[in-house]
N, C-alpha and C positions, 0 to 999 in steps of 0.2 A: 483728206486734206491734212495739211500740216497743222499740229497744235503747238502753241506757243506756251512757254512757261509761265509768262505773265500776260494778263489781258491788255495791259498797256504799259509802256516804257516811257520814262522820261529821264532826262539828266540835266544837271546844272554844272556850268563850265566857268572855270576863273577866267577873268579877262586876260588876254595875251597867253592863252593855253600853248604849251610847246607843240610844235609841228610834229605829227606822228604819235602824239599821246592817245592812250585809250580814253574813249569818252563813255562808251556804253557797250555792254555785252548783251546780245539777244540770243535766246535759245529757243529752237523749235525742233520737233521731231515728227516723223510720219510713220504710221503703223504698217505701211506697205513693205514688200520685200525688195531687196536688190536695188536696181537703179530707180525704181518707182518709190523708194523710201528716201531718196537723196533729197536734202533741202538745201536750196541755194538762196542766198540773199543779195538783195540789190536795194539801192536808194531810190526812191520815187523821186524824179527830178522836179524841182521847184526853183523858186528865186527868192533871194534874201538880199534887201537893199539893191535890187536891179541885177545882181550877179547870180550865176547858177548855184544852187546849193551845193553841187559837187565840187566847187571851187573852194569850199569850206571844210567839208568832211568827205570820207570815202568809207565804204563797207567792204570788209573781206567777204567775198562771195561764198567761200566755203565754210567759214567759221562764224560769220555773223558779227 
């Protein structure tokens, strides 16, 4: 299973953060070889103030 660099991640954002600004970087790795060692990231969908979380933030699948 992938191992994350931190047990828990959190970030504080300024109000009216610029679109496309980096919010948080997550790091994980897998001890397997080749394709089995590949780690991909995704945001677990939820809602914030009635809107999908993905309308506020996005995750770069390859880099976290």
